[in-house]
PQR file with spaces between the fields and no chain letter, atoms N, CA, C, O and H, PARSE charges and radii, in Angstrom:
ATOM       1  N    MET     1     -17.649   13.396  -35.737 -0.4000 1.5000
ATOM       2  CA   MET     1     -17.199   12.067  -35.386 -0.0000 2.0000
ATOM       3  C    MET     1     -16.096   12.174  -34.330  0.5500 1.7000
ATOM       4  O    MET     1     -15.212   13.024  -34.440 -0.5500 1.4000
ATOM       5  N    ILE     2     -16.146   11.318  -33.313 -0.4000 1.5000
ATOM       6  CA   ILE     2     -15.174   11.334  -32.225 -0.0000 2.0000
ATOM       7  C    ILE     2     -14.037   10.369  -32.559  0.5500 1.7000
ATOM       8  O    ILE     2     -14.256    9.200  -32.876 -0.5500 1.4000
ATOM       9  H    ILE     2     -16.864   10.628  -33.224  0.4000 1.0000
ATOM      10  N    THR     3     -12.831   10.893  -32.479 -0.4000 1.5000
ATOM      11  CA   THR     3     -11.660   10.048  -32.740 -0.0000 2.0000
ATOM      12  C    THR     3     -11.318    9.240  -31.497  0.5500 1.7000
ATOM      13  O    THR     3     -11.859    9.489  -30.419 -0.5500 1.4000
ATOM      14  H    THR     3     -12.653   11.843  -32.221  0.4000 1.0000
ATOM      15  N    SER     4     -10.441    8.298  -31.644 -0.4000 1.5000
ATOM      16  CA   SER     4     -10.069    7.453  -30.502 -0.0000 2.0000
ATOM      17  C    SER     4      -9.353    8.262  -29.418  0.5500 1.7000
ATOM      18  O    SER     4      -9.502    7.978  -28.229 -0.5500 1.4000
ATOM      19  H    SER     4     -10.002    8.096  -32.519  0.4000 1.0000
ATOM      20  N    ASP     5      -8.576    9.271  -29.828 -0.4000 1.5000
ATOM      21  CA   ASP     5      -7.907   10.116  -28.835 -0.0000 2.0000
ATOM      22  C    ASP     5      -8.915   10.915  -28.017  0.5500 1.7000
ATOM      23  O    ASP     5      -8.790   11.031  -26.797 -0.5500 1.4000
ATOM      24  H    ASP     5      -8.456    9.502  -30.794  0.4000 1.0000
ATOM      25  N    GLU     6      -9.906   11.459  -28.697 -0.4000 1.5000
ATOM      26  CA   GLU     6     -10.933   12.221  -27.987 -0.0000 2.0000
ATOM      27  C    GLU     6     -11.753   11.302  -27.093  0.5500 1.7000
ATOM      28  O    GLU     6     -12.121   11.678  -25.980 -0.5500 1.4000
ATOM      29  H    GLU     6     -10.007   11.365  -29.687  0.4000 1.0000
ATOM      30  N    ASN     7     -12.034   10.112  -27.572 -0.4000 1.5000
ATOM      31  CA   ASN     7     -12.801    9.156  -26.788 -0.0000 2.0000
ATOM      32  C    ASN     7     -12.042    8.745  -25.526  0.5500 1.7000
ATOM      33  O    ASN     7     -12.635    8.651  -24.451 -0.5500 1.4000
ATOM      34  H    ASN     7     -11.735    9.806  -28.476  0.4000 1.0000
ATOM      35  N    SER     8     -10.761    8.505  -25.647 -0.4000 1.5000
ATOM      36  CA   SER     8      -9.969    8.141  -24.476 -0.0000 2.0000
ATOM      37  C    SER     8      -9.850    9.316  -23.505  0.5500 1.7000
ATOM      38  O    SER     8      -9.815    9.114  -22.292 -0.5500 1.4000
ATOM      39  H    SER     8     -10.280    8.582  -26.520  0.4000 1.0000
ATOM      40  N    MET     9      -9.790   10.532  -24.027 -0.4000 1.5000
ATOM      41  CA   MET     9      -9.723   11.714  -23.167 -0.0000 2.0000
ATOM      42  C    MET     9     -11.031   11.889  -22.404  0.5500 1.7000
ATOM      43  O    MET     9     -11.013   12.251  -21.227 -0.5500 1.4000
ATOM      44  H    MET     9      -9.819   10.696  -25.013  0.4000 1.0000
ATOM      45  N    ILE    10     -12.150   11.640  -23.045 -0.4000 1.5000
ATOM      46  CA   ILE    10     -13.451   11.738  -22.374 -0.0000 2.0000
ATOM      47  C    ILE    10     -13.520   10.701  -21.264  0.5500 1.7000
ATOM      48  O    ILE    10     -13.970   11.004  -20.159 -0.5500 1.4000
ATOM      49  H    ILE    10     -12.165   11.345  -24.001  0.4000 1.0000
ATOM      50  N    PHE    11     -13.083    9.491  -21.544 -0.4000 1.5000
ATOM      51  CA   PHE    11     -13.080    8.431  -20.539 -0.0000 2.0000
ATOM      52  C    PHE    11     -12.183    8.804  -19.367  0.5500 1.7000
ATOM      53  O    PHE    11     -12.555    8.605  -18.210 -0.5500 1.4000
ATOM      54  H    PHE    11     -12.718    9.244  -22.442  0.4000 1.0000
ATOM      55  N    PHE    12     -11.006    9.344  -19.658 -0.4000 1.5000
ATOM      56  CA   PHE    12     -10.066    9.762  -18.617 -0.0000 2.0000
ATOM      57  C    PHE    12     -10.669   10.858  -17.749  0.5500 1.7000
ATOM      58  O    PHE    12     -10.548   10.810  -16.525 -0.5500 1.4000
ATOM      59  H    PHE    12     -10.703    9.506  -20.597  0.4000 1.0000
ATOM      60  N    ASN    13     -11.312   11.837  -18.357 -0.4000 1.5000
ATOM      61  CA   ASN    13     -11.936   12.926  -17.604 -0.0000 2.0000
ATOM      62  C    ASN    13     -13.061   12.414  -16.726  0.5500 1.7000
ATOM      63  O    ASN    13     -13.236   12.902  -15.609 -0.5500 1.4000
ATOM      64  H    ASN    13     -11.410   11.876  -19.351  0.4000 1.0000
ATOM      65  N    ARG    14     -13.824   11.448  -17.198 -0.4000 1.5000
ATOM      66  CA   ARG    14     -14.900   10.889  -16.382 -0.0000 2.0000
ATOM      67  C    ARG    14     -14.338   10.176  -15.165  0.5500 1.7000
ATOM      68  O    ARG    14     -14.924   10.241  -14.084 -0.5500 1.4000
ATOM      69  H    ARG    14     -13.682   11.052  -18.105  0.4000 1.0000
ATOM      70  N    GLN    15     -13.223    9.506  -15.322 -0.4000 1.5000
ATOM      71  CA   GLN    15     -12.620    8.823  -14.182 -0.0000 2.0000
ATOM      72  C    GLN    15     -12.131    9.816  -13.132  0.5500 1.7000
ATOM      73  O    GLN    15     -12.294    9.584  -11.934 -0.5500 1.4000
ATOM      74  H    GLN    15     -12.747    9.454  -16.200  0.4000 1.0000
ATOM      75  N    ILE    16     -11.546   10.899  -13.566 -0.4000 1.5000
ATOM      76  CA   ILE    16     -11.057   11.906  -12.624 -0.0000 2.0000
ATOM      77  C    ILE    16     -12.216   12.579  -11.901  0.5500 1.7000
ATOM      78  O    ILE    16     -12.136   12.846  -10.703 -0.5500 1.4000
ATOM      79  H    ILE    16     -11.413   11.088  -14.539  0.4000 1.0000
ATOM      80  N    LEU    17     -13.282   12.849  -12.625 -0.4000 1.5000
ATOM      81  CA   LEU    17     -14.406   13.563  -12.039 -0.0000 2.0000
ATOM      82  C    LEU    17     -15.274   12.675  -11.158  0.5500 1.7000
ATOM      83  O    LEU    17     -16.087   13.185  -10.387 -0.5500 1.4000
ATOM      84  H    LEU    17     -13.347   12.632  -13.599  0.4000 1.0000
ATOM      85  N    ASP    18     -15.120   11.380  -11.254 -0.4000 1.5000
ATOM      86  CA   ASP    18     -15.895   10.469  -10.430 -0.0000 2.0000
ATOM      87  C    ASP    18     -15.244   10.388   -9.056  0.5500 1.7000
ATOM      88  O    ASP    18     -14.444    9.490   -8.794 -0.5500 1.4000
ATOM      89  H    ASP    18     -14.460   10.966  -11.880  0.4000 1.0000
ATOM      90  N    SER    19     -15.587   11.326   -8.181 -0.4000 1.5000
ATOM      91  CA   SER    19     -14.887   11.458   -6.903 -0.0000 2.0000
ATOM      92  C    SER    19     -15.143   10.286   -5.972  0.5500 1.7000
ATOM      93  O    SER    19     -14.262    9.907   -5.199 -0.5500 1.4000
ATOM      94  H    SER    19     -16.237   12.056   -8.393  0.4000 1.0000
ATOM      95  N    GLU    20     -16.334    9.706   -6.032 -0.4000 1.5000
ATOM      96  CA   GLU    20     -16.617    8.574   -5.152 -0.0000 2.0000
ATOM      97  C    GLU    20     -15.696    7.402   -5.491  0.5500 1.7000
ATOM      98  O    GLU    20     -15.189    6.720   -4.600 -0.5500 1.4000
ATOM      99  H    GLU    20     -17.049   10.013   -6.660  0.4000 1.0000
ATOM     100  N    ARG    21     -15.495    7.186   -6.746 -0.4000 1.5000
ATOM     101  CA   ARG    21     -14.590    6.113   -7.167 -0.0000 2.0000
ATOM     102  C    ARG    21     -13.149    6.438   -6.771  0.5500 1.7000
ATOM     103  O    ARG    21     -12.402    5.557   -6.344 -0.5500 1.4000
ATOM     104  H    ARG    21     -15.907    7.740   -7.470  0.4000 1.0000
ATOM     105  N    SER    22     -12.770    7.692   -6.913 -0.4000 1.5000
ATOM     106  CA   SER    22     -11.416    8.105   -6.517 -0.0000 2.0000
ATOM     107  C    SER    22     -11.210    7.925   -5.021  0.5500 1.7000
ATOM     108  O    SER    22     -10.148    7.474   -4.592 -0.5500 1.4000
ATOM     109  H    SER    22     -13.377    8.407   -7.259  0.4000 1.0000
ATOM     110  N    ASP    23     -12.204    8.270   -4.231 -0.4000 1.5000
ATOM     111  CA   ASP    23     -12.111    8.110   -2.784 -0.0000 2.0000
ATOM     112  C    ASP    23     -11.965    6.641   -2.404  0.5500 1.7000
ATOM     113  O    ASP    23     -11.196    6.297   -1.507 -0.5500 1.4000
ATOM     114  H    ASP    23     -13.067    8.637   -4.579  0.4000 1.0000
ATOM     115  N    GLU    24     -12.704    5.783   -3.090 -0.4000 1.5000
ATOM     116  CA   GLU    24     -12.595    4.351   -2.819 -0.0000 2.0000
ATOM     117  C    GLU    24     -11.204    3.849   -3.171  0.5500 1.7000
ATOM     118  O    GLU    24     -10.639    3.019   -2.459 -0.5500 1.4000
ATOM     119  H    GLU    24     -13.329    6.063   -3.819  0.4000 1.0000
ATOM     120  N    CYS    25     -10.661    4.345   -4.253 -0.4000 1.5000
ATOM     121  CA   CYS    25      -9.325    3.936   -4.676 -0.0000 2.0000
ATOM     122  C    CYS    25      -8.280    4.409   -3.664  0.5500 1.7000
ATOM     123  O    CYS    25      -7.360    3.666   -3.323 -0.5500 1.4000
ATOM     124  H    CYS    25     -11.120    5.019   -4.832  0.4000 1.0000
ATOM     125  N    ILE    26      -8.424    5.630   -3.193 -0.4000 1.5000
ATOM     126  CA   ILE    26      -7.504    6.161   -2.187 -0.0000 2.0000
ATOM     127  C    ILE    26      -7.617    5.361   -0.900  0.5500 1.7000
ATOM     128  O    ILE    26      -6.602    5.041   -0.281 -0.5500 1.4000
ATOM     129  H    ILE    26      -9.171    6.234   -3.470  0.4000 1.0000
ATOM     130  N    ASP    27      -8.837    5.032   -0.488 -0.4000 1.5000
ATOM     131  CA   ASP    27      -9.037    4.237    0.724 -0.0000 2.0000
ATOM     132  C    ASP    27      -8.377    2.869    0.580  0.5500 1.7000
ATOM     133  O    ASP    27      -7.707    2.398    1.499 -0.5500 1.4000
ATOM     134  H    ASP    27      -9.661    5.292   -0.991  0.4000 1.0000
ATOM     135  N    PHE    28      -8.565    2.238   -0.565 -0.4000 1.5000
ATOM     136  CA   PHE    28      -7.967    0.926   -0.799 -0.0000 2.0000
ATOM     137  C    PHE    28      -6.442    1.009   -0.789  0.5500 1.7000
ATOM     138  O    PHE    28      -5.772    0.142   -0.228 -0.5500 1.4000
ATOM     139  H    PHE    28      -9.109    2.621   -1.312  0.4000 1.0000
ATOM     140  N    THR    29      -5.904    2.043   -1.405 -0.4000 1.5000
ATOM     141  CA   THR    29      -4.447    2.216   -1.434 -0.0000 2.0000
ATOM     142  C    THR    29      -3.898    2.420   -0.026  0.5500 1.7000
ATOM     143  O    THR    29      -2.870    1.846    0.331 -0.5500 1.4000
ATOM     144  H    THR    29      -6.448    2.747   -1.861  0.4000 1.0000
ATOM     145  N    MET    30      -4.577    3.231    0.767 -0.4000 1.5000
ATOM     146  CA   MET    30      -4.131    3.466    2.137 -0.0000 2.0000
ATOM     147  C    MET    30      -4.206    2.184    2.962  0.5500 1.7000
ATOM     148  O    MET    30      -3.322    1.911    3.775 -0.5500 1.4000
ATOM     149  H    MET    30      -5.412    3.697    0.477  0.4000 1.0000
ATOM     150  N    LEU    31      -5.250    1.409    2.753 -0.4000 1.5000
ATOM     151  CA   LEU    31      -5.400    0.141    3.470 -0.0000 2.0000
ATOM     152  C    LEU    31      -4.274   -0.825    3.103  0.5500 1.7000
ATOM     153  O    LEU    31      -3.706   -1.478    3.978 -0.5500 1.4000
ATOM     154  H    LEU    31      -5.968    1.630    2.093  0.4000 1.0000
ATOM     155  N    CYS    32      -3.955   -0.915    1.822 -0.4000 1.5000
ATOM     156  CA   CYS    32      -2.860   -1.783    1.379 -0.0000 2.0000
ATOM     157  C    CYS    32      -1.522   -1.312    1.946  0.5500 1.7000
ATOM     158  O    CYS    32      -0.709   -2.126    2.383 -0.5500 1.4000
ATOM     159  H    CYS    32      -4.417   -0.384    1.111  0.4000 1.0000
ATOM     160  N    PHE    33      -1.299   -0.020    1.937 -0.4000 1.5000
ATOM     161  CA   PHE    33      -0.061    0.530    2.484 -0.0000 2.0000
ATOM     162  C    PHE    33       0.061    0.219    3.973  0.5500 1.7000
ATOM     163  O    PHE    33       1.119   -0.208    4.436 -0.5500 1.4000
ATOM     164  H    PHE    33      -1.960    0.641    1.582  0.4000 1.0000
ATOM     165  N    PHE    34      -1.016    0.433    4.719 -0.4000 1.5000
ATOM     166  CA   PHE    34      -1.017    0.161    6.151 -0.0000 2.0000
ATOM     167  C    PHE    34      -0.753   -1.312    6.420  0.5500 1.7000
ATOM     168  O    PHE    34       0.008   -1.650    7.327 -0.5500 1.4000
ATOM     169  H    PHE    34      -1.875    0.780    4.343  0.4000 1.0000
ATOM     170  N    PHE    35      -1.371   -2.189    5.645 -0.4000 1.5000
ATOM     171  CA   PHE    35      -1.165   -3.628    5.803 -0.0000 2.0000
ATOM     172  C    PHE    35       0.295   -3.994    5.544  0.5500 1.7000
ATOM     173  O    PHE    35       0.882   -4.767    6.301 -0.5500 1.4000
ATOM     174  H    PHE    35      -1.989   -1.915    4.908  0.4000 1.0000
ATOM     175  N    CYS    36       0.877   -3.455    4.497 -0.4000 1.5000
ATOM     176  CA   CYS    36       2.277   -3.758    4.164 -0.0000 2.0000
ATOM     177  C    CYS    36       3.221   -3.244    5.244  0.5500 1.7000
ATOM     178  O    CYS    36       4.179   -3.928    5.602 -0.5500 1.4000
ATOM     179  H    CYS    36       0.400   -2.827    3.881  0.4000 1.0000
ATOM     180  N    VAL    37       2.963   -2.053    5.763 -0.4000 1.5000
ATOM     181  CA   VAL    37       3.809   -1.511    6.838 -0.0000 2.0000
ATOM     182  C    VAL    37       3.703   -2.379    8.085  0.5500 1.7000
ATOM     183  O    VAL    37       4.714   -2.658    8.729 -0.5500 1.4000
ATOM     184  H    VAL    37       2.184   -1.498    5.472  0.4000 1.0000
ATOM     185  N    CYS    38       2.503   -2.807    8.432 -0.4000 1.5000
ATOM     186  CA   CYS    38       2.327   -3.670    9.606 -0.0000 2.0000
ATOM     187  C    CYS    38       3.038   -5.005    9.409  0.5500 1.7000
ATOM     188  O    CYS    38       3.703   -5.500   10.319 -0.5500 1.4000
ATOM     189  H    CYS    38       1.681   -2.580    7.909  0.4000 1.0000
ATOM     190  N    LEU    39       2.896   -5.575    8.237 -0.4000 1.5000
ATOM     191  CA   LEU    39       3.554   -6.846    7.943 -0.0000 2.0000
ATOM     192  C    LEU    39       5.072   -6.704    7.980  0.5500 1.7000
ATOM     193  O    LEU    39       5.765   -7.550    8.547 -0.5500 1.4000
ATOM     194  H    LEU    39       2.356   -5.172    7.498  0.4000 1.0000
ATOM     195  N    TRP    40       5.586   -5.642    7.382 -0.4000 1.5000
ATOM     196  CA   TRP    40       7.022   -5.390    7.358 -0.0000 2.0000
ATOM     197  C    TRP    40       7.555   -5.188    8.780  0.5500 1.7000
ATOM     198  O    TRP    40       8.616   -5.705    9.130 -0.5500 1.4000
ATOM     199  H    TRP    40       5.023   -4.955    6.922  0.4000 1.0000
ATOM     200  N    THR    41       6.815   -4.434    9.592 -0.4000 1.5000
ATOM     201  CA   THR    41       7.229   -4.174   10.971 -0.0000 2.0000
ATOM     202  C    THR    41       7.265   -5.474   11.764  0.5500 1.7000
ATOM     203  O    THR    41       8.195   -5.710   12.535 -0.5500 1.4000
ATOM     204  H    THR    41       5.953   -4.014    9.308  0.4000 1.0000
ATOM     205  N    ARG    42       6.265   -6.307   11.576 -0.4000 1.5000
ATOM     206  CA   ARG    42       6.213   -7.579   12.302 -0.0000 2.0000
ATOM     207  C    ARG    42       7.398   -8.467   11.936  0.5500 1.7000
ATOM     208  O    ARG    42       8.013   -9.080   12.808 -0.5500 1.4000
ATOM     209  H    ARG    42       5.509   -6.115   10.949  0.4000 1.0000
ATOM     210  N    VAL    43       7.712   -8.533   10.666 -0.4000 1.5000
ATOM     211  CA   VAL    43       8.846   -9.345   10.223 -0.0000 2.0000
ATOM     212  C    VAL    43      10.142   -8.795   10.801  0.5500 1.7000
ATOM     213  O    VAL    43      10.989   -9.561   11.261 -0.5500 1.4000
ATOM     214  H    VAL    43       7.212   -8.034    9.957  0.4000 1.0000
ATOM     215  N    ARG    44      10.305   -7.482   10.783 -0.4000 1.5000
ATOM     216  CA   ARG    44      11.523   -6.869   11.329 -0.0000 2.0000
ATOM     217  C    ARG    44      11.665   -7.160   12.830  0.5500 1.7000
ATOM     218  O    ARG    44      12.761   -7.453   13.307 -0.5500 1.4000
ATOM     219  H    ARG    44       9.617   -6.859   10.410  0.4000 1.0000
ATOM     220  N    VAL    45      10.570   -7.080   13.558 -0.4000 1.5000
ATOM     221  CA   VAL    45      10.609   -7.350   14.997 -0.0000 2.0000
ATOM     222  C    VAL    45      10.980   -8.811   15.241  0.5500 1.7000
ATOM     223  O    VAL    45      11.781   -9.108   16.128 -0.5500 1.4000
ATOM     224  H    VAL    45       9.679   -6.842   13.171  0.4000 1.0000
ATOM     225  N    GLU    46      10.405   -9.721   14.463 -0.4000 1.5000
ATOM     226  CA   GLU    46      10.729  -11.132   14.621 -0.0000 2.0000
ATOM     227  C    GLU    46      12.211  -11.385   14.339  0.5500 1.7000
ATOM     228  O    GLU    46      12.851  -12.156   15.053 -0.5500 1.4000
ATOM     229  H    GLU    46       9.754   -9.480   13.743  0.4000 1.0000
ATOM     230  N    ILE    47      12.753  -10.754   13.323 -0.4000 1.5000
ATOM     231  CA   ILE    47      14.174  -10.906   13.003 -0.0000 2.0000
ATOM     232  C    ILE    47      15.033  -10.338   14.130  0.5500 1.7000
ATOM     233  O    ILE    47      16.026  -10.950   14.521 -0.5500 1.4000
ATOM     234  H    ILE    47      12.233  -10.127   12.742  0.4000 1.0000
ATOM     235  N    MET    48      14.658   -9.177   14.651 -0.4000 1.5000
ATOM     236  CA   MET    48      15.424   -8.574   15.745 -0.0000 2.0000
ATOM     237  C    MET    48      15.384   -9.464   16.983  0.5500 1.7000
ATOM     238  O    MET    48      16.399   -9.617   17.663 -0.5500 1.4000
ATOM     239  H    MET    48      13.851   -8.680   14.333  0.4000 1.0000
ATOM     240  N    LEU    49      14.233  -10.050   17.283 -0.4000 1.5000
ATOM     241  CA   LEU    49      14.124  -10.925   18.446 -0.0000 2.0000
ATOM     242  C    LEU    49      14.969  -12.180   18.267  0.5500 1.7000
ATOM     243  O    LEU    49      15.563  -12.671   19.227 -0.5500 1.4000
ATOM     244  H    LEU    49      13.409   -9.925   16.730  0.4000 1.0000
ATOM     245  N    GLN    50      15.026  -12.700   17.049 -0.4000 1.5000
ATOM     246  CA   GLN    50      15.857  -13.872   16.791 -0.0000 2.0000
ATOM     247  C    GLN    50      17.327  -13.552   17.030  0.5500 1.7000
ATOM     248  O    GLN    50      18.048  -14.356   17.621 -0.5500 1.4000
ATOM     249  H    GLN    50      14.543  -12.301   16.269  0.4000 1.0000
ATOM     250  N    PHE    51      17.776  -12.395   16.580 -0.4000 1.5000
ATOM     251  CA   PHE    51      19.165  -12.013   16.788 -0.0000 2.0000
ATOM     252  C    PHE    51      19.455  -11.762   18.261  0.5500 1.7000
ATOM     253  O    PHE    51      20.544  -12.086   18.736 -0.5500 1.4000
ATOM     254  H    PHE    51      17.191  -11.742   16.100  0.4000 1.0000
ATOM     255  N    GLN    52      18.513  -11.198   18.983 -0.4000 1.5000
ATOM     256  CA   GLN    52      18.717  -10.950   20.418 -0.0000 2.0000
ATOM     257  C    GLN    52      18.836  -12.254   21.182  0.5500 1.7000
ATOM     258  O    GLN    52      19.686  -12.384   22.064 -0.5500 1.4000
ATOM     259  H    GLN    52      17.629  -10.935   18.597  0.4000 1.0000
ATOM     260  N    THR    53      17.986  -13.229   20.849 -0.4000 1.5000
ATOM     261  CA   THR    53      18.059  -14.497   21.563 -0.0000 2.0000
ATOM     262  C    THR    53      19.321  -15.265   21.211  0.5500 1.7000
ATOM     263  O    THR    53      19.809  -16.034   22.039 -0.5500 1.4000
ATOM     264  H    THR    53      17.297  -13.124   20.132  0.4000 1.0000
ATOM     265  N    LEU    54      19.861  -15.091   20.031 -0.4000 1.5000
ATOM     266  CA   LEU    54      21.105  -15.755   19.657 -0.0000 2.0000
ATOM     267  C    LEU    54      22.300  -15.118   20.353  0.5500 1.7000
ATOM     268  O    LEU    54      23.272  -15.799   20.676 -0.5500 1.4000
ATOM     269  H    LEU    54      19.465  -14.466   19.358  0.4000 1.0000
ATOM     270  N    GLY    55      22.226  -13.820   20.582 -0.4000 1.5000
ATOM     271  CA   GLY    55      23.360  -13.107   21.137 -0.0000 2.0000
ATOM     272  C    GLY    55      23.376  -13.023   22.653  0.5500 1.7000
ATOM     273  O    GLY    55      24.315  -12.471   23.226 -0.5500 1.4000
ATOM     274  H    GLY    55      21.435  -13.267   20.320  0.4000 1.0000
ATOM     275  N    VAL    56      22.345  -13.566   23.324 -0.4000 1.5000
ATOM     276  CA   VAL    56      22.269  -13.471   24.789 -0.0000 2.0000
ATOM     277  C    VAL    56      23.261  -14.453   25.401  0.5500 1.7000
ATOM     278  O    VAL    56      23.270  -15.639   25.072 -0.5500 1.4000
ATOM     279  H    VAL    56      21.582  -14.014   22.858  0.4000 1.0000
ATOM     280  N    VAL    57      24.085  -13.940   26.286 -0.4000 1.5000
ATOM     281  CA   VAL    57      25.052  -14.761   27.018 -0.0000 2.0000
ATOM     282  C    VAL    57      24.707  -14.692   28.492  0.5500 1.7000
ATOM     283  O    VAL    57      24.571  -13.604   29.050 -0.5500 1.4000
ATOM     284  H    VAL    57      24.078  -12.977   26.554  0.4000 1.0000
ATOM     285  N    SER    58      24.567  -15.832   29.118 -0.4000 1.5000
ATOM     286  CA   SER    58      24.192  -15.833   30.541 -0.0000 2.0000
ATOM     287  C    SER    58      25.401  -15.412   31.394  0.5500 1.7000
ATOM     288  O    SER    58      26.545  -15.729   31.069 -0.5500 1.4000
ATOM     289  H    SER    58      24.678  -16.716   28.664  0.4000 1.0000
ATOM     290  N    ASP    59      25.128  -14.706   32.468 -0.4000 1.5000
ATOM     291  CA   ASP    59      26.172  -14.214   33.353 -0.0000 2.0000
ATOM     292  C    ASP    59      26.581  -15.260   34.382  0.5500 1.7000
ATOM     293  O    ASP    59      27.586  -15.057   35.063 -0.5500 1.4000
ATOM     294  H    ASP    59      24.198  -14.449   32.732  0.4000 1.0000
ATOM     295  N    SER    60      25.861  -16.362   34.533 -0.4000 1.5000
ATOM     296  CA   SER    60      26.168  -17.325   35.587 -0.0000 2.0000
ATOM     297  C    SER    60      27.214  -18.333   35.219  0.5500 1.7000
ATOM     298  O    SER    60      27.554  -19.195   36.030 -0.5500 1.4000
ATOM     299  H    SER    60      25.044  -16.527   33.980  0.4000 1.0000
């Protein structure tokens, strides 16, 4: 008879050995990371541009 601990270990091992699923998960994680970095960079640039336009003093 298989105990719940053994059953969960079998399930865990199947997930690790399922490389196609792992690759999809890694791809999704990388895509999310790239999206967040792009979004963060865009927000930072917009904030920097706002500060630059506020601090510009005309020479004339």
